[in-house]
Wavefront OBJ file of the C-alpha trace (Angstrom):
o trace
v -13.759 24.073 9.940
v -15.760 21.529 11.939
v -13.326 18.677 11.206
v -10.667 20.509 13.240
v -12.729 20.848 16.436
v -12.545 18.629 19.502
v -15.824 17.243 20.830
v -16.260 19.843 23.563
v -15.811 22.704 21.096
v -18.040 21.006 18.528
v -20.780 20.362 21.093
v -20.609 24.014 22.176
v -20.980 25.266 18.616
v -23.884 22.918 17.959
v -25.593 23.869 21.217
v -25.246 27.577 20.376
v -26.259 26.774 16.807
v -23.125 28.457 15.465
v -22.975 25.527 13.055
v -25.609 22.990 12.060
v -25.304 19.242 12.479
v -26.027 18.913 8.766
v -23.014 21.118 7.986
v -20.764 19.097 10.292
v -21.838 15.775 8.804
v -21.519 17.269 5.318
v -17.956 18.394 6.072
v -16.948 14.869 7.081
v -18.707 13.290 4.120
v -16.906 15.687 1.786
v -13.543 14.770 3.290
v -14.367 11.074 3.026
v -15.251 11.602 -0.639
v -11.964 13.420 -1.209
v -9.574 11.182 0.712
v -10.968 7.740 1.387
v -10.039 6.461 -2.044
v -6.466 7.004 -0.846
v -6.723 6.086 2.830
v -9.158 3.179 2.425
v -10.653 3.582 5.900
v -14.301 2.829 5.094
v -15.961 -0.363 3.922
v -19.212 1.534 3.411
v -20.412 5.091 3.989
v -24.045 5.765 4.931
v -24.218 9.255 3.471
v -27.981 9.541 2.924
v -28.860 8.102 6.312
v -26.262 10.277 8.071
v -27.565 13.451 6.464
v -31.159 12.523 7.328
v -30.127 11.887 10.942
v -28.268 15.234 10.942
v -31.380 17.103 9.848
v -33.383 15.372 12.594
v -30.708 16.323 15.147
v -30.894 19.955 14.019
v -34.673 19.922 14.495
v -34.185 18.647 18.046
v -31.679 21.381 18.853
v -33.932 24.046 17.419
v -36.712 22.658 19.620
v -34.547 22.914 22.726
v -33.772 19.198 22.931
v -30.088 18.491 23.595
v -29.145 14.869 24.152
v -25.688 15.704 25.512
v -22.089 16.042 24.333
v -22.527 13.495 21.515
v -25.631 15.132 20.052
v -24.898 15.557 16.345
v -21.409 14.056 16.548
v -20.467 11.826 13.573
v -18.947 8.473 14.461
v -17.453 5.537 12.555
v -17.846 1.866 13.501
v -15.501 -1.079 12.976
v -17.142 -3.566 10.630
v -17.397 -6.142 13.382
v -20.405 -4.331 14.896
v -23.955 -5.084 13.767
v -26.433 -2.598 12.360
v -29.756 -4.150 11.407
v -30.149 -4.528 7.648
v -26.469 -3.859 6.971
v -23.737 -6.411 6.295
v -21.130 -7.063 8.980
v -18.134 -8.360 7.043
v -15.763 -8.944 10.009
v -13.087 -7.949 7.498
v -13.873 -10.787 5.101
v -15.631 -11.154 1.729
v -17.028 -14.414 3.132
v -19.491 -12.346 5.158
v -20.033 -9.517 2.676
v -23.661 -10.529 2.088
v -24.520 -11.464 5.680
v -27.093 -8.922 6.818
v -27.347 -8.226 10.526
v -30.754 -8.980 12.008
v -30.379 -6.599 14.954
v -28.415 -3.511 15.926
v -25.642 -3.828 18.501
v -26.473 -2.455 21.920
v -23.557 -0.009 21.826
v -24.838 1.456 18.548
v -28.267 1.972 20.068
v -26.634 3.663 23.059
v -24.657 5.997 20.801
v -27.732 6.869 18.761
v -29.745 7.503 21.913
v -26.981 9.927 22.934
v -27.406 11.720 19.595
v -24.378 10.363 17.697
v -24.663 9.886 13.938
v -23.151 6.835 12.248
v -21.121 7.743 9.167
v -20.355 4.162 8.135
v -18.377 0.988 8.767
v -14.577 0.820 8.696
v -12.067 -1.728 7.419
v -10.350 -4.177 9.733
v -8.056 -7.197 9.784
v -9.926 -10.342 8.775
v -11.762 -11.789 11.813
v -9.892 -9.193 13.974
v -6.899 -11.538 13.913
v -3.826 -9.340 13.511
v -2.203 -6.223 14.943
v -0.371 -4.923 11.856
v -3.611 -3.879 10.130
v -3.205 -5.783 6.857
v -6.033 -7.339 4.848
v -5.280 -9.272 1.658
v -8.843 -9.622 0.412
v -10.440 -6.289 1.343
v -7.403 -4.025 1.290
v -5.097 -2.520 3.898
v -5.864 1.044 5.024
v -3.044 3.518 4.604
v -1.381 5.176 7.594
v -2.137 8.882 6.982
v 1.241 10.025 8.334
v 3.097 9.028 5.154
v 1.885 9.709 1.602
v 5.113 8.465 0.025
v 5.251 4.983 1.595
v 2.339 2.697 2.387
v 2.916 2.166 6.108
v 0.919 -0.129 8.327
v -1.956 1.502 10.222
v -1.981 -1.068 13.008
v -4.817 -3.463 13.656
v -7.064 -5.073 13.908
v -9.145 -1.877 14.111
v -7.185 -0.388 11.212
v -9.888 1.595 9.428
v -11.305 3.017 12.646
v -7.894 4.454 13.555
v -7.221 5.783 10.056
v -10.671 7.415 9.956
v -9.883 9.478 13.059
v -6.227 10.174 12.205
v -7.178 11.269 8.682
v -10.081 13.349 10.051
v -12.694 11.291 8.236
v -14.522 11.016 11.583
v -13.988 12.798 14.910
v -14.315 9.564 16.909
v -14.695 5.880 16.102
v -15.301 2.513 17.724
v -12.975 -0.486 17.509
v -12.313 -3.704 19.381
v -9.220 -4.849 21.241
v -8.211 -8.462 21.989
v -4.453 -8.084 22.292
v -3.897 -4.440 21.406
v -6.225 -3.829 18.464
v -7.220 -0.339 19.624
v -4.025 0.805 21.333
v -1.596 -0.384 18.629
v -3.296 1.418 15.705
v -3.808 4.472 17.914
v -0.063 4.593 18.536
v 0.914 4.088 14.907
v -1.649 6.657 13.715
v -0.885 9.319 16.328
v -4.250 9.436 18.090
v -5.747 8.406 21.439
v -6.987 4.822 21.793
v -8.845 3.585 24.866
v -9.376 -0.091 25.782
v -11.766 -0.418 28.730
v -11.912 -3.289 31.160
v -13.489 -6.376 29.577
v -17.274 -6.066 29.767
v -17.481 -2.342 30.527
v -18.891 -1.646 27.050
v -21.588 -4.055 25.900
v -20.512 -6.590 23.287
v -24.012 -7.731 22.290
v -24.069 -7.473 18.505
v -20.261 -7.472 18.211
v -18.650 -10.505 16.547
v -16.441 -12.473 18.942
v -12.813 -13.431 18.401
v -11.950 -14.325 22.017
v -14.669 -14.433 24.646
v -12.027 -14.053 27.366
v -9.972 -11.191 25.958
v -12.221 -9.053 23.705
v -13.019 -5.442 24.625
v -14.827 -2.706 22.728
v -12.756 0.491 22.604
v -12.725 4.108 21.462
v -10.515 6.129 19.098
v -10.393 9.921 19.415
v -8.005 12.838 19.164
v -7.866 13.228 22.945
v -8.596 11.404 26.174
v -11.303 13.968 26.933
v -13.079 13.048 23.693
v -12.700 9.326 24.411
v -14.143 9.897 27.873
v -17.221 11.594 26.396
v -17.911 8.509 24.293
v -17.184 6.139 27.182
v -19.571 8.076 29.436
v -22.383 7.422 26.936
v -21.585 3.712 26.750
v -20.619 2.926 30.364
v -22.134 5.161 33.048
v -20.247 5.423 36.344
v -20.815 2.392 38.563
v -21.037 2.377 42.388
v -17.561 2.153 43.879
v -15.835 3.232 40.673
v -13.048 5.798 40.933
v -14.976 9.076 40.761
v -13.349 11.161 38.106
v -15.826 13.954 38.703
v -14.377 14.767 42.118
v -10.784 14.963 40.871
v -10.973 16.118 37.271
v -11.329 19.857 37.964
v -7.934 19.824 39.708
v -6.152 17.600 37.183
v -3.638 16.959 39.916
v -1.472 13.827 40.124
v 0.518 14.914 43.175
v 0.597 12.055 45.654
v -0.112 9.435 42.980
v 2.338 6.627 42.288
v 2.903 5.422 38.734
v 4.876 2.391 37.607
v 7.506 2.085 34.905
v 9.088 -0.926 33.219
v 12.540 -2.191 34.196
v 15.236 -1.556 31.603
v 15.354 -5.296 30.865
v 11.869 -5.044 29.344
v 12.893 -2.169 27.031
v 15.871 -3.682 25.205
v 14.218 -3.984 21.780
v 12.495 -0.594 21.768
v 13.335 1.795 18.906
v 15.510 4.656 20.268
v 12.970 7.360 19.398
v 10.175 5.399 21.078
v 12.362 4.774 24.143
v 13.333 8.459 24.386
v 9.686 9.545 24.153
v 8.799 7.074 26.897
v 11.463 8.396 29.255
v 10.401 11.978 28.544
v 6.797 11.118 29.417
v 7.962 9.719 32.748
v 9.880 12.945 33.376
v 6.693 14.896 32.629
v 4.625 12.943 35.128
v 7.375 13.264 37.723
v 7.436 17.043 37.169
v 3.685 17.098 37.769
v 4.230 15.577 41.208
v 3.708 11.859 40.632
v 6.104 9.312 42.106
v 7.590 6.873 39.599
v 8.534 3.373 40.758
v 9.837 0.403 38.799
v 7.478 -2.554 38.535
v 8.820 -5.945 37.579
v 6.127 -7.811 35.672
v 5.053 -11.218 37.021
v 6.327 -12.961 33.865
v 8.494 -12.424 30.823
v 7.083 -10.957 27.630
v 7.582 -14.374 26.026
v 5.462 -16.022 28.730
v 2.684 -13.452 28.288
v 2.766 -14.235 24.564
v 2.486 -17.981 25.103
v -0.399 -17.804 27.570
v -2.301 -15.202 25.550
v -1.726 -17.212 22.373
v -3.187 -20.418 23.808
v -6.322 -18.562 24.894
v -6.755 -16.372 21.821
v -6.002 -19.024 19.202
v -8.234 -21.629 20.838
v -11.184 -19.291 21.267
v -10.581 -17.742 17.841
v -10.558 -21.179 16.193
v -13.875 -21.885 17.922
v -15.338 -18.587 16.652
v -14.229 -19.082 13.048
v -13.843 -22.837 12.662
v -15.911 -23.026 9.461
v -13.970 -20.256 7.756
v -10.500 -21.573 8.549
v -11.207 -25.257 7.828
v -12.928 -24.800 4.460
v -9.933 -24.246 2.198
v -12.170 -23.032 -0.620
v -13.077 -19.924 1.364
v -10.973 -16.736 0.900
v -9.062 -16.451 4.183
v -5.902 -14.337 4.400
v -2.600 -16.223 4.406
v -1.661 -14.311 7.558
v -4.867 -15.358 9.340
v -5.756 -18.969 8.508
v -2.548 -20.690 9.690
v -2.448 -18.786 12.974
v -6.084 -19.525 13.812
v -5.709 -23.158 12.763
v -3.109 -23.491 15.528
v -6.012 -23.186 17.944
v -7.590 -26.348 16.567
v -4.617 -28.338 17.854
v -4.447 -26.887 21.378
v -5.489 -29.665 23.793
v -8.277 -28.844 26.226
v -5.925 -29.375 29.164
v -3.498 -26.784 27.762
v -6.295 -24.273 27.153
v -7.600 -24.723 30.691
v -4.058 -24.468 32.049
v -3.673 -21.169 30.190
v -6.852 -19.834 31.801
v -5.581 -20.900 35.223
v -2.200 -19.284 34.551
v -4.002 -16.107 33.474
v -5.770 -16.052 36.839
v -2.472 -16.558 38.678
v -0.726 -13.789 36.743
v -3.656 -11.468 37.259
v -3.621 -11.989 41.040
v 0.159 -11.509 41.120
v -0.082 -8.277 39.140
v -2.853 -6.950 41.368
v -0.537 -7.470 44.329
v 2.328 -5.666 42.576
v 0.009 -2.772 41.631
v -1.270 -2.055 45.140
v -1.127 1.685 45.685
v -0.072 2.270 42.067
v -2.490 4.109 39.806
v -1.079 2.891 36.490
v 1.784 1.131 34.763
v 3.323 3.247 32.003
v 4.911 1.525 28.978
v 5.650 2.312 25.355
v 2.617 1.216 23.351
v 4.698 -0.431 20.614
v 8.364 -1.220 20.051
v 8.617 0.947 16.919
v 6.823 3.576 14.918
v 4.764 2.482 11.894
v 6.709 0.197 9.551
v 6.382 0.061 5.770
v 3.874 -2.553 4.692
v 6.651 -4.541 3.006
v 8.453 -5.061 6.335
v 5.579 -6.735 8.197
v 6.379 -9.996 9.993
v 3.103 -11.741 10.762
v 4.893 -14.139 13.074
v 5.838 -11.298 15.412
v 2.807 -9.160 16.197
v 3.500 -5.678 17.658
v 1.572 -6.366 20.868
v 4.475 -6.964 23.256
v 3.177 -4.478 25.843
v -0.506 -4.214 24.944
v -1.367 -7.920 25.334
v -0.419 -7.573 29.020
v -3.518 -5.440 29.566
v -5.860 -7.945 27.916
v -4.450 -11.002 29.676
v -4.408 -9.350 33.103
v -7.895 -7.800 32.729
v -6.539 -4.240 32.929
v -7.775 -1.121 31.151
v -5.494 1.033 29.051
v -5.056 4.167 26.996
v -2.496 4.887 24.289
v -1.690 8.569 23.804
v 0.736 10.264 21.396
v 3.947 11.214 23.186
v 6.467 12.109 20.490
v 7.689 11.630 16.924
v 10.668 9.899 15.358
v 13.118 11.490 12.899
v 10.679 10.832 10.034
v 7.836 12.600 11.818
v 6.014 9.349 12.646
v 4.160 9.334 15.970
v 5.134 7.350 19.059
v 2.740 6.156 21.737
v 2.622 5.963 25.540
v 0.454 3.264 27.118
v -1.234 3.915 30.465
v -2.448 0.658 32.059
v -4.621 0.818 35.169
v -6.115 -2.047 37.194
v -9.341 -3.564 35.917
v -12.380 -1.442 36.748
v -10.331 1.766 37.012
v -11.206 2.923 33.495
v -11.848 6.538 34.390
v -8.616 6.681 36.362
v -6.681 5.628 33.233
v -8.538 8.235 31.171
v -7.895 10.853 33.857
v -4.144 10.204 33.753
v -4.182 10.392 29.959
v -6.059 13.675 30.104
v -3.619 15.088 32.656
v -0.740 14.206 30.349
v -2.482 15.832 27.387
v -3.180 19.002 29.360
v 0.571 19.479 29.727
v 1.766 18.281 26.307
v 0.757 18.994 22.712
v 1.563 15.731 20.919
v -2.131 14.864 20.609
v -2.712 18.138 18.761
v -0.413 17.156 15.883
v -2.374 16.160 12.793
v -1.540 13.960 9.847
v -1.998 15.841 6.584
v -2.659 13.227 3.891
v -2.752 14.756 0.426
v -4.307 11.758 -1.268
v -1.839 11.823 -4.136
v -3.327 10.281 -7.223
v -6.891 10.814 -6.041
v -8.703 13.420 -8.096
v -10.213 16.192 -6.022
v -8.378 15.285 -2.830
v -7.821 18.109 -0.367
l 1 2 3 4 5 6 7 8 9 10 11 12 13 14 15 16 17 18 19 20 21 22 23 24 25 26 27 28 29 30 31 32 33 34 35 36 37 38 39 40 41 42 43 44 45 46 47 48 49 50 51 52 53 54 55 56 57 58 59 60 61 62 63 64 65 66 67 68 69 70 71 72 73 74 75 76 77 78 79 80 81 82 83 84 85 86 87 88 89 90 91 92 93 94 95 96 97 98 99 100 101 102 103 104 105 106 107 108 109 110 111 112 113 114 115 116 117 118 119 120 121 122 123 124 125 126 127 128 129 130 131 132 133 134 135 136 137 138 139 140 141 142 143 144 145 146 147 148 149 150 151 152 153 154 155 156 157 158 159 160 161 162 163 164 165 166 167 168 169 170 171 172 173 174 175 176 177 178 179 180 181 182 183 184 185 186 187 188 189 190 191 192 193 194 195 196 197 198 199 200 201 202 203 204 205 206 207 208 209 210 211 212 213 214 215 216 217 218 219 220 221 222 223 224 225 226 227 228 229 230 231 232 233 234 235 236 237 238 239 240 241 242 243 244 245 246 247 248 249 250 251 252 253 254 255 256 257 258 259 260 261 262 263 264 265 266 267 268 269 270 271 272 273 274 275 276 277 278 279 280 281 282 283 284 285 286 287 288 289 290 291 292 293 294 295 296 297 298 299 300 301 302 303 304 305 306 307 308 309 310 311 312 313 314 315 316 317 318 319 320 321 322 323 324 325 326 327 328 329 330 331 332 333 334 335 336 337 338 339 340 341 342 343 344 345 346 347 348 349 350 351 352 353 354 355 356 357 358 359 360 361 362 363 364 365 366 367 368 369 370 371 372 373 374 375 376 377 378 379 380 381 382 383 384 385 386 387 388 389 390 391 392 393 394 395 396 397 398 399 400 401 402 403 404 405 406 407 408 409 410 411 412 413 414 415 416 417 418 419 420 421 422 423 424 425 426 427 428 429 430 431 432 433 434 435 436 437 438 439 440 441 442 443 444 445 446 447 448 449 450 451 452 453 454 455 456 457 458 459 460 461 462
């Protein structure tokens, strides 16, 4: 069935006309109809428009027009991204009736590449939270557990659940402190956060102008790369994946690992999967060296917090100061902190960010990537969430230091919940990070594991 194919296989079938785009889109819409009442990934589904676009894509293929590897590929968008004439809720009922006047540049790029938008996905209110919860619009369900409502990760919760539950083959999210990589890890899929600015943010609501990135969810790094290629063509001087990809060879490369002192609070299953991934890369010929970070995890948290909360309070000042508006209890108090950050402290945080970034660049000379666990644990039950302790201990490093990163599945715990490996490369080396993720996935099968949600209690679920 088309929902089980990776993008390369799907593109081949569409190009050969072994399957029609209309059939592919129809398969995903049928699965959304069957399961989304349970998984709660989508805010809105554009079924009629998607089917019309699918028929137009089929006409193009029959006429010999092929727009590339995304031609006819369904895609889901985080509801922080504008489509003209559609509401962009930013995860809040406050904005449920706010119609976008224009379409985001990245959406136009995807459509020009032949992709078909299935709909908008749920998210944490104002993108402010990594657990994935939403009091007012509902928390998507992690598809790896039908018995217990586990957190999906956030803030791009619905985008991750859509891919993990096979309600879309790929999706778009945003990442300010880990909002693509964290849900990718918890949901057992691949999540890619590019360098800030590599994917256009015009038409994407802003949480933090300094830290925000647009990112990609997919089942594999190869699929994420296909989407990234459509949104961010290779720039002069960029690491040329094309010259190295056919060999998929990491011999001679040096990769960094964390010191044991930075791994003390990691769940044993997550820690074991991390060490096994390092063994795998070493067996493939890479050298592994220990990198001591330029600051403690607590210091990264403090600096990132001063920047994110201040800029977030600026972005959503009206919403968080008007107490009559429906703002989540886990969101308002944390953003209001930003209203009390003095300008001198905010500017000091930006200066400290620059210092840490320069220090890390020095430590990373000759090193292709820093490998870390993506999160400390596997997905927790919703009831165990602590909003004062976001699960971004390792991911926020990438945002603060202007790095690019990929989270890939690298194991499972005793309950069958997926673990994640984060691959962080220096800023601008996006295709190098994707290359390393693809190498890992060519020699392991964790990314091939699929959640099998049954949608218990939902009539007609499959």
